[in-house]
N, C-alpha and C positions, 0 to 999 in steps of 0.2 A: 575573444580578447580584442579590444578596440586598439586602434593606433595610438591613442593617448596613453593607454595603460603600458603598451610596448615601449613607447618613448620614456615614460617615467622609469620603468625597469632598467632600460638601458643607461639612463642618467645615474640611477643608484649605483649600478655596477661600476659604471666609469668612475664615479666619485670614490667608491671604494678602493678600486685600482690605483687611483691617484694617491690616495692616503696611504696605501700600503707601500707604494714605491717611494713616496716622500719620507716615510717612517725609515724604510730600509736604507735609503740614501743618507739620512741624518746619522745612522749609527757608524 
């Protein structure tokens, strides 16, 4: 796996975490 692929995976996971935290915070 290349550094670019790893970076994209980290970005996707962090976006999911932010979305979940934001959703949980709004409730």
